[in-house]
N, C-alpha and C positions, 0 to 999 in steps of 0.2 A: 624510462619508468612514467606515466602518467600522473599527474596530480590527482587526487579528487575533483578538484574544482575543472581540470578538463576533462575530467570522465563525467562531470554535473553536467558542463558545456554541451559533451558531444550527445546524452541520455536525452536532455531538453532538444538539439537539433532531431534528434531521431525521431521523437515522439512525435512531435510538430513539423516533420514531413511525414509521418503516417498517416497520423489522424487529423492535419490540418493545422496551425495557427488558433490557441483559444484561447478566450478570456476566461482563468480558473486558474486557480492555484497551483504550486507543484506540480507537478508529473506524477503520477501515482508511485510509479515504482520506485521513486528518489526518496519515499517516504518512511520512517522508521511505522508508521501504524500497518502497511501494507505488510513488511515482513512478520512484525510479530501476530499478525493475523495468519500468515501460511505458517510458521511456527507451530503456532497454535495449534490449526486444525491437524496439522502433520502429525504433531505431538499426542492429540486426541484419537487420531486413527488409528494410530500405532498402538496406542495401550487399549483401545478396543478389541485391536487385534489377538492384543496376549494375553488379556484378562479375562475371567471368567467373571467376574462380576460388573463390568460397564457391555450392557448389553447394543445390539448395533440403535435400537432406539434411541436409547440414550444420546449415545455416542452423535447419529446423526441430529438428533435436539443439538446438541451443543456446537456441532459445526456451523448450524443455522444461526445461532443466535451471535454466535464470534464472527459469523459475517453479516447478520444485520448488525452488528455493532460498530463495525468498520465502518458500512453504508453510514450510518449517523455521524460518528467521526469525521469522514469527508466530508458531509455532510455541513456541518458545522466548522468547520477549517474552510469551507469557500464560500460561505454564505458571508456578503460585504467585501471579500476581496476581491483586489482586483488583480489581475497575472501582469507580472513582471517577467521576460526572458531573463533564463539565469545568468545569464553574461550581462546583463545591467543592473544586476542587484549588487549593492554596493555591504561593504564589508561592516557592523558593526561598534 
C-alpha cells in the first residue's frame, strides 16, 4: 500500500506533467481548502434540492461566495511563496 508521501509525490509529478512546472505553492488538489470547498458546494446543492426554504437563487449565491472565498484563499497562500517540489520538501 502506498504511503501518503508516495501518493503526494505521484500527484505532484502528474500535475507538473499535465500543466508543466510552475512557480507556485502546493498543487490545488493536495490542499484541504479545495476539498472543503467541494464538500461545502455539494452540501449546499443537496440542501437546496431537499429544502423548501432554500431557494435556487440563494443556493447559487452561496456556491458563488464559497468559490470566491476559495479563490481568495489560494491567492493569499500563493502570495510571495516560492514553489518547491513535493519530493524536495523536508520534514519540520
